[in-house]
C-alpha positions as CSV (number, residue, x, y, z in Angstrom):
1,M,-7.0,-19.5,6.0
2,D,-8.8,-18.3,9.2
3,G,-9.2,-14.6,9.4
4,N,-11.4,-11.7,8.5
5,W,-11.8,-10.3,5.1
6,L,-12.1,-6.5,5.1
7,R,-13.3,-4.4,2.2
8,T,-11.1,-1.4,1.2
9,H,-9.8,0.5,-1.8
10,C,-6.4,0.8,-3.4
11,A,-4.5,3.7,-1.8
12,R,-3.0,4.9,-5.1
13,F,-6.0,7.1,-6.1
14,D,-4.9,7.5,-9.7
15,H,-8.4,6.9,-10.9
16,G,-10.5,6.6,-7.7
17,G,-9.0,3.4,-6.4
18,C,-10.0,-0.1,-7.2
19,G,-12.0,-2.2,-4.7
20,L,-9.9,-4.7,-2.7
21,R,-10.5,-7.3,-0.1
22,V,-7.8,-7.8,2.5
23,L,-7.5,-10.9,4.6
24,V,-6.4,-10.0,8.1
25,E,-5.0,-12.5,10.6
26,D,-3.9,-11.7,14.0
27,G,-4.2,-8.0,13.2
28,N,-1.8,-8.3,10.1
29,P,-2.8,-8.2,6.4
30,V,-1.8,-11.4,4.8
31,K,-3.6,-11.5,1.4
32,V,-5.1,-9.0,-1.0
33,A,-7.7,-9.8,-3.7
34,P,-9.9,-7.8,-6.0
35,D,-13.4,-7.1,-4.7
36,P,-15.9,-8.6,-7.1
37,D,-18.7,-6.6,-5.3
38,D,-17.1,-3.2,-5.9
39,S,-19.4,-0.9,-7.9
40,F,-16.4,0.9,-9.5
41,S,-13.8,-1.8,-10.4
42,Y,-16.3,-4.8,-10.6
43,G,-13.6,-7.4,-9.4
44,Y,-10.6,-5.8,-11.2
45,S,-7.4,-4.6,-9.7
46,C,-4.2,-3.6,-11.5
47,P,-0.8,-5.2,-10.6
48,K,0.2,-2.2,-8.4
49,G,-3.0,-2.7,-6.2
50,M,-2.3,-6.4,-6.0
51,A,1.2,-5.6,-4.9
52,T,0.1,-3.7,-1.8
53,L,1.4,-6.1,0.7
54,E,4.9,-6.0,-0.9
55,R,4.8,-2.2,-0.9
56,I,3.8,-1.8,2.8
57,S,6.4,-4.4,4.0
58,H,9.4,-3.6,1.9
59,P,12.5,-3.1,3.9
60,K,13.4,0.1,2.0
61,R,10.0,1.6,2.6
62,L,10.2,5.2,4.0
63,T,8.8,5.4,7.5
64,H,9.8,8.9,8.4
65,P,10.5,12.2,6.7
66,M,13.9,12.7,5.0
67,R,15.9,15.8,3.9
68,R,18.5,15.8,1.2
69,Q,21.9,16.5,2.7
70,V,23.9,17.3,-0.5
71,A,23.3,18.1,-4.1
72,R,20.4,16.3,-5.8
73,G,21.3,12.9,-7.2
74,E,24.0,12.0,-4.7
75,G,21.7,9.9,-2.6
76,K,22.6,11.3,0.9
77,W,19.6,11.8,3.1
78,Q,19.1,12.7,6.8
79,S,16.1,11.6,8.9
80,I,14.1,14.6,10.2
81,S,11.1,15.0,12.4
82,C,7.5,15.8,11.2
83,D,7.8,19.2,12.9
């Protein structure tokens, strides 16, 4: 793959974040791998960190704030602004 590997950390922050490498092609992340040079995780990343690409591109991912319209548990939501 031609592209640029960037170093970053898992965005979960449950324990400080495992070091990750992300392959970026044409401005889009296409692959995630553990960073063997990270001084915290030493090349380890949990399955949640490795699923980062799936999480950020999932069709049901929230992209704006929502407000519950009816009683809790009924699953009816309304899009609202950040204001």
